[in-house]
C-alpha positions as CSV (number, residue, x, y, z in Angstrom):
1,X,0.7,-3.6,45.9
2,X,-0.9,-5.8,46.1
3,X,-3.9,-4.2,44.2
4,X,-1.5,-4.2,41.6
5,X,-0.5,-7.7,42.1
6,X,-4.0,-8.4,41.9
7,X,-4.5,-6.7,38.6
8,X,-1.5,-8.6,37.3
9,X,-3.2,-11.7,38.0
10,X,-6.2,-10.9,36.6
11,X,-4.3,-9.9,33.3
12,X,-2.4,-13.0,33.3
13,X,-5.4,-15.1,34.0
14,X,-8.0,-13.3,31.5
15,X,-5.0,-13.3,29.0
16,X,-5.2,-17.6,28.7
17,X,-8.9,-17.4,27.8
18,X,-8.1,-14.3,25.0
19,X,-8.1,-14.3,21.1
20,X,-4.9,-15.2,19.3
21,X,-4.0,-12.6,17.0
22,X,-1.1,-13.0,13.7
23,X,0.0,-10.6,11.9
24,X,-1.6,-11.8,8.6
25,X,-4.9,-11.6,10.5
26,X,-4.4,-7.5,10.5
27,X,-3.1,-7.6,7.0
28,X,-5.9,-9.1,5.4
29,X,-8.1,-6.9,7.1
30,X,-6.0,-3.6,6.2
31,X,-6.3,-4.9,2.4
32,X,-9.9,-5.8,2.9
33,X,-11.1,-2.1,4.3
34,X,-9.0,-0.1,2.4
35,X,-10.2,2.4,-0.5
36,X,-7.8,2.7,-2.5
37,X,-7.6,-0.8,-3.8
38,X,-10.9,-0.6,-4.7
39,X,-10.5,2.4,-6.5
40,X,-7.6,0.8,-8.5
41,X,-10.3,-2.2,-9.2
42,X,-12.8,0.6,-10.5
43,X,-10.0,1.9,-12.5
44,X,-9.0,-1.3,-13.9
45,X,-12.4,-2.6,-14.8
46,X,-13.3,0.6,-16.1
47,X,-10.6,0.6,-18.2
48,X,-11.5,-3.0,-19.3
49,X,-14.6,-1.4,-20.5
50,X,-12.7,1.1,-22.8
51,X,-11.2,-1.3,-24.6
52,X,-14.7,-2.8,-25.5
53,X,-15.9,0.2,-26.1
54,X,-12.9,0.8,-28.5
55,X,-13.6,-2.6,-30.4
56,X,-17.4,-1.3,-30.6
57,X,-17.0,1.7,-31.7
58,X,-14.6,0.2,-34.7
59,X,-17.7,-2.2,-35.7
60,X,-20.1,-0.3,-38.4
61,X,-22.6,2.1,-37.2
62,X,-26.4,1.9,-37.9
63,X,-28.7,4.9,-37.1
64,X,-32.3,5.5,-38.2
65,X,-33.1,9.2,-38.6
66,X,-36.9,10.4,-38.9
67,X,-37.5,14.0,-40.0
68,X,-40.4,16.3,-41.2
69,X,-40.4,19.7,-41.9
70,X,-43.5,22.1,-43.1
71,X,-42.9,26.0,-43.6
72,X,-46.3,27.2,-44.5
73,X,-46.8,30.5,-46.8
74,X,-49.4,32.3,-46.3
75,X,-50.5,35.1,-48.2
76,X,-47.1,35.5,-50.1
77,X,-45.7,35.5,-46.5
78,X,-43.6,32.7,-45.7
79,X,-40.1,30.9,-46.3
80,X,-39.0,31.1,-50.0
81,X,-39.9,27.8,-50.9
82,X,-36.5,27.5,-53.0
83,X,-34.5,27.3,-49.8
84,X,-37.7,25.6,-47.6
85,X,-39.2,23.4,-50.2
86,X,-42.7,24.4,-48.3
87,X,-42.4,20.8,-46.7
88,X,-39.7,18.0,-46.3
89,X,-40.1,14.6,-44.9
90,X,-37.4,12.0,-44.6
91,X,-36.8,8.9,-43.1
92,X,-33.6,7.4,-43.6
93,X,-31.2,4.5,-42.2
94,X,-27.3,5.5,-42.3
95,X,-24.1,3.5,-42.2
96,X,-21.0,4.6,-41.3
97,X,-17.7,2.7,-41.1
98,X,-14.1,3.8,-40.2
99,X,-11.6,2.0,-41.8
100,X,-8.3,1.8,-40.0
101,X,-5.0,-0.3,-40.4
102,X,-4.1,-2.8,-38.0
103,X,-1.3,-1.1,-36.6
104,X,-3.7,1.8,-35.5
105,X,-6.4,-0.7,-34.1
106,X,-3.7,-2.6,-32.2
107,X,-1.8,0.5,-31.2
108,X,-4.7,2.3,-29.5
109,X,-6.0,-1.1,-27.8
110,X,-2.4,-1.5,-27.0
111,X,-2.7,1.9,-24.8
112,X,-5.6,1.0,-23.1
113,X,-3.6,-2.2,-22.1
114,X,-0.7,-0.6,-20.8
115,X,-3.0,2.0,-18.8
116,X,-4.4,-1.4,-17.1
117,X,-1.1,-2.8,-16.3
118,X,0.2,0.2,-15.5
119,X,-3.1,0.0,-12.6
120,X,-2.2,-3.3,-11.9
121,X,1.3,-2.7,-10.6
122,X,-0.2,0.2,-8.6
123,X,-2.0,-2.3,-6.9
124,X,0.7,-5.0,-6.0
125,X,2.4,-2.2,-4.7
126,X,0.2,-0.9,-2.8
127,X,-0.2,-4.1,-1.2
128,X,3.5,-4.1,-0.5
129,X,3.1,-0.9,1.3
130,X,0.4,-1.3,3.1
131,X,1.5,-5.3,4.1
132,X,4.8,-3.5,5.2
133,X,2.9,-0.9,7.5
134,X,1.2,-3.8,9.4
135,X,4.4,-5.6,10.2
136,X,6.1,-2.5,11.0
137,X,3.5,-1.3,13.5
138,X,2.8,-4.8,14.4
139,X,6.1,-5.7,15.7
140,X,6.3,-2.4,17.4
141,X,2.8,-3.7,18.8
142,X,4.2,-7.3,20.0
143,X,7.2,-5.6,21.3
144,X,5.8,-3.5,23.5
145,X,3.6,-6.3,24.8
146,X,6.3,-8.8,25.1
147,X,8.4,-6.5,26.9
148,X,5.5,-5.8,29.6
149,X,5.3,-9.6,29.8
150,X,9.3,-9.5,30.6
151,X,8.5,-6.8,32.9
152,X,6.0,-8.8,34.7
153,X,8.2,-11.8,35.3
154,X,10.7,-9.7,37.2
155,X,8.2,-7.7,39.2
156,X,6.9,-10.5,40.5
157,X,10.9,-11.5,41.4
158,X,11.5,-8.1,42.9
159,X,8.2,-8.8,45.0
160,X,9.6,-11.9,46.2
161,X,13.1,-10.4,47.0
162,X,11.3,-7.6,48.6
163,X,9.3,-9.9,51.0
164,X,12.5,-11.4,52.0
165,X,14.5,-8.5,52.6
166,X,11.7,-6.9,54.4
167,X,11.3,-10.2,56.9
168,X,15.0,-9.6,57.1
169,X,14.8,-6.0,58.4
170,X,12.5,-6.7,61.1
171,X,15.0,-9.0,62.2
172,X,17.1,-6.1,62.1
173,X,19.8,-8.2,60.1
174,X,19.6,-5.3,57.1
175,X,19.2,-1.6,57.4
176,X,15.6,0.2,57.4
177,X,17.2,2.5,54.6
178,X,18.4,-0.8,52.9
179,X,15.0,-1.6,52.6
180,X,13.9,1.6,51.1
181,X,16.2,1.9,48.8
182,X,14.9,-1.7,47.7
183,X,11.2,-0.8,47.9
184,X,12.0,2.8,45.9
185,X,13.7,0.2,42.9
186,X,10.2,-2.0,43.2
187,X,8.1,1.2,42.9
188,X,10.0,2.7,39.8
189,X,9.5,-1.0,38.6
190,X,5.9,-0.6,39.2
191,X,5.7,2.6,37.4
192,X,7.3,1.4,34.0
193,X,5.1,-1.6,33.9
194,X,2.3,1.0,34.4
195,X,3.8,2.5,31.6
196,X,5.0,-0.2,28.9
197,X,1.0,-1.6,29.6
198,X,-0.1,2.0,28.0
199,X,2.5,1.6,25.3
200,X,1.2,-1.3,24.4
201,X,-2.6,0.2,24.5
202,X,-1.3,2.8,22.5
203,X,0.6,1.1,19.8
204,X,-2.5,-1.6,19.5
205,X,-4.9,1.2,18.7
206,X,-2.6,2.5,15.8
207,X,-2.6,-0.6,14.3
208,X,-6.0,-1.0,14.6
209,X,-6.3,2.4,13.4
210,X,-4.1,0.7,10.4
211,X,-5.6,-2.2,9.6
212,X,-9.7,-0.9,10.1
213,X,-9.7,-3.6,13.1
214,X,-11.0,-3.0,16.7
215,X,-8.7,-5.6,18.7
216,X,-8.6,-4.6,22.8
217,X,-5.7,-5.0,24.4
218,X,-6.5,-8.3,26.2
219,X,-5.8,-10.3,22.6
220,X,-2.7,-12.2,22.5
221,X,-0.2,-11.0,19.3
222,X,1.8,-14.1,18.1
223,X,5.5,-14.1,17.8
224,X,5.5,-12.5,14.0
225,X,7.4,-15.3,11.7
226,X,9.0,-12.8,9.7
227,X,12.0,-14.6,7.6
228,X,14.6,-12.8,5.3
229,X,13.9,-13.1,1.8
230,X,16.3,-13.7,-0.6
231,X,18.3,-10.4,-2.1
232,X,17.4,-9.2,-5.8
233,X,18.7,-7.2,-7.9
234,X,16.9,-3.8,-9.2
235,X,15.8,-5.7,-12.7
236,X,13.7,-8.0,-10.5
237,X,11.7,-6.0,-8.4
238,X,7.6,-5.2,-8.8
239,X,9.0,-1.4,-8.4
240,X,11.4,-1.3,-11.3
241,X,8.1,-3.1,-13.4
242,X,6.3,0.8,-13.4
243,X,9.4,2.0,-15.6
244,X,8.6,-0.4,-17.8
245,X,5.2,0.2,-18.2
246,X,6.1,3.9,-18.5
247,X,8.8,3.3,-21.4
248,X,6.3,1.0,-23.4
249,X,3.6,4.1,-22.8
250,X,6.2,6.4,-24.1
251,X,7.0,4.3,-27.1
252,X,3.3,3.8,-27.9
253,X,2.5,7.0,-27.7
254,X,5.3,7.5,-30.2
255,X,3.9,5.4,-32.9
256,X,0.1,7.1,-32.2
257,X,1.6,10.6,-33.1
258,X,2.8,8.5,-36.4
259,X,-0.8,7.3,-36.9
260,X,-2.3,10.3,-36.7
261,X,-0.6,11.8,-39.9
262,X,-1.9,8.9,-41.8
263,X,-4.8,9.4,-44.3
264,X,-8.3,8.6,-42.8
265,X,-11.2,7.0,-44.8
266,X,-14.6,6.8,-43.6
267,X,-17.3,5.3,-45.6
268,X,-20.6,6.7,-45.4
269,X,-24.2,5.4,-46.8
270,X,-27.9,5.8,-46.8
271,X,-31.1,4.2,-47.7
272,X,-34.8,5.4,-47.0
273,X,-37.3,8.1,-47.8
274,X,-36.5,11.2,-48.9
275,X,-39.1,13.8,-50.1
276,X,-40.2,17.4,-50.5
277,X,-43.6,16.2,-51.0
278,X,-44.2,17.7,-54.4
279,X,-44.5,15.9,-57.8
280,X,-44.6,12.1,-57.8
281,X,-43.7,12.2,-53.8
282,X,-44.2,8.5,-54.0
283,X,-41.1,7.7,-56.2
284,X,-38.5,9.4,-53.9
285,X,-37.7,6.2,-52.0
286,X,-34.2,5.7,-52.8
287,X,-30.5,5.6,-51.3
288,X,-26.6,7.3,-51.5
289,X,-22.9,5.8,-50.8
290,X,-19.7,7.8,-50.5
291,X,-16.5,8.4,-48.6
292,X,-14.7,11.5,-46.5
293,X,-11.3,11.0,-47.5
294,X,-8.6,12.8,-45.0
295,X,-5.3,13.5,-45.8
296,X,-2.7,15.5,-43.8
297,X,-0.5,17.8,-45.3
298,X,0.6,20.6,-43.2
299,X,0.0,21.4,-39.6
300,X,2.5,23.7,-38.5
301,X,4.8,22.2,-37.8
302,X,3.3,20.1,-34.5
303,X,4.2,16.6,-35.5
304,X,7.9,17.6,-34.9
305,X,7.3,19.4,-31.6
306,X,5.4,15.8,-30.6
307,X,8.4,13.9,-31.2
308,X,10.5,16.2,-29.4
309,X,8.4,16.1,-26.0
310,X,8.1,12.3,-26.9
311,X,11.9,11.7,-26.9
312,X,12.2,14.1,-23.9
313,X,9.5,12.2,-21.5
314,X,11.6,9.0,-22.8
315,X,14.6,11.1,-21.0
316,X,12.8,11.8,-18.2
317,X,11.4,7.9,-17.5
318,X,15.6,6.7,-18.3
319,X,17.2,9.2,-15.7
320,X,14.4,8.3,-12.8
321,X,14.8,4.4,-13.5
322,X,18.9,4.9,-12.9
323,X,18.4,6.7,-9.7
324,X,15.9,4.2,-8.9
325,X,18.6,1.5,-9.8
326,X,21.0,3.3,-8.0
327,X,19.1,3.9,-4.4
328,X,17.7,0.3,-4.6
329,X,21.6,-1.1,-4.6
330,X,22.5,1.8,-1.7
331,X,19.3,0.8,0.2
332,X,19.8,-3.0,0.5
333,X,23.3,-2.4,1.1
334,X,22.5,-0.3,4.0
335,X,19.9,-2.3,5.4
336,X,22.1,-5.4,5.1
337,X,25.1,-3.6,6.8
338,X,22.3,-2.5,9.5
339,X,21.6,-6.0,10.3
340,X,24.9,-7.3,10.6
341,X,25.4,-4.8,12.8
342,X,22.5,-5.8,14.6
343,X,23.2,-9.4,15.6
344,X,27.0,-8.2,16.8
345,X,25.5,-6.1,19.0
346,X,22.9,-9.0,20.0
347,X,25.7,-11.1,21.0
348,X,27.1,-8.4,23.3
349,X,23.6,-8.2,24.8
350,X,23.7,-11.5,25.8
351,X,27.3,-11.8,26.9
352,X,26.4,-9.2,29.7
353,X,22.9,-10.8,30.4
354,X,24.8,-14.3,31.4
355,X,27.4,-12.2,33.0
356,X,24.5,-10.4,35.0
357,X,22.5,-13.5,35.6
358,X,25.5,-15.0,37.6
359,X,26.1,-11.6,39.6
360,X,22.0,-11.2,40.3
361,X,22.2,-15.6,41.3
362,X,25.1,-14.8,44.0
363,X,23.4,-11.5,45.5
364,X,20.0,-13.8,46.1
365,X,21.7,-16.5,47.7
366,X,24.0,-13.3,49.9
367,X,20.3,-12.1,50.1
368,X,18.9,-14.7,52.1
369,X,21.9,-14.8,54.3
370,X,22.0,-11.5,55.3
371,X,25.0,-10.6,53.9
372,X,24.6,-9.0,50.6
373,X,25.0,-5.0,50.4
374,X,21.7,-3.9,48.8
375,X,23.4,-1.0,47.3
376,X,24.8,-2.8,44.9
377,X,21.9,-4.9,44.9
378,X,19.9,-2.3,43.5
379,X,22.6,-1.7,40.7
380,X,23.3,-4.6,39.6
381,X,18.7,-5.0,39.1
382,X,19.4,-1.6,37.4
383,X,21.9,-3.0,34.7
384,X,19.6,-6.2,34.4
385,X,16.5,-4.3,33.7
386,X,19.1,-2.1,31.0
387,X,20.4,-5.0,29.5
388,X,16.8,-6.7,29.0
389,X,15.5,-3.6,27.7
390,X,18.3,-3.2,25.3
391,X,17.9,-6.9,24.3
392,X,14.2,-6.5,23.5
393,X,15.1,-3.1,21.6
394,X,17.6,-5.0,19.5
395,X,15.0,-7.6,18.8
396,X,12.6,-5.3,17.3
397,X,14.9,-3.3,15.8
398,X,16.3,-6.8,13.9
399,X,12.2,-7.6,12.9
400,X,12.1,-3.9,11.5
401,X,15.3,-4.1,9.7
402,X,14.4,-7.6,8.0
403,X,10.6,-6.0,7.2
404,X,12.3,-3.2,5.8
405,X,14.4,-5.3,3.6
406,X,12.0,-7.8,2.2
407,X,9.7,-4.8,1.2
408,X,12.6,-3.9,-1.4
409,X,13.2,-7.7,-2.1
410,X,9.4,-7.7,-3.4
411,X,9.1,-9.3,-6.6
412,X,5.6,-10.4,-7.3
413,X,5.1,-10.8,-10.9
């Protein structure tokens, strides 16, 4: 008993010098340490580069080409000079320019922009998911630690009462069985205290794992300030934005199908030296211009099939959006109801706690006068511990409900 009391006293004195940590500390660490956000950031940067690459591809393309070829004919053996020309030398600078309509350019750039927007929304959702998970685990760890501290205080009071009972038992005011019954209750409380300490250490370990930190059980977790956000409808939720982006992407693909069946034109030109090195080879400097026009005529009905697939994708996205809106509202209503029920339960528990406190105060007065009925006192103590534990669990449930409701009510743009 003395060893445990010394252990608790050491914990309390050591905690006064411990570092204090807020939930924001662990959220920042988690956001910093997750590889998924790095991946999404790199994907977003890569798409920005894709946009620049596409714009660069629209600009005139210049290439320098040097070609030399010699096909000897020895003793009438060799390539036919009508084909090989015997020898051939060319040094050309070629020019090509794709001709696109403005709608085609905007459509391709719009597709890249929409992909980037979708990744940016995924980043917001990922951050919200991480923050929710960290808050949840922080609430659990804080509640365990808070309950441990409350049990510590109760344990100290129980030991004081045990000492009083021990003295009165030695004077034969109370029976030995009364003392042993009370001692058994104190020992049980000692075990619960130790279990709660280990529970906090384990939950803190999970919090460290999720956030990528290595905080020790000697830290002090600050009361999480988690205020209930304003209730919003599904249209303003960040989770609804992904359906909007998908809808725009499908519409963009529809325009892309139409653009693929428009005529395409490629302008060509080159200038330089091109000669077989026969005759007046020094005069073989020149240039050429041309174009390549492609006009789609028939593709085996592929266009119609692609349009049908596009419509199906749009219908699928619409169906998922309607399902999300329905479940979003149901989830909100259920969480609000649970929060209301939690508050009503808390009122009942507080009333019970007041009644039980009055009863314990009366037993404490009877204890010092030697008139307490110890078995009844032990029952009252057990009820007090049960009520205190129920209040702690109810407070934890309240914070978890607010955390869950705030998760759905995130409307970051």
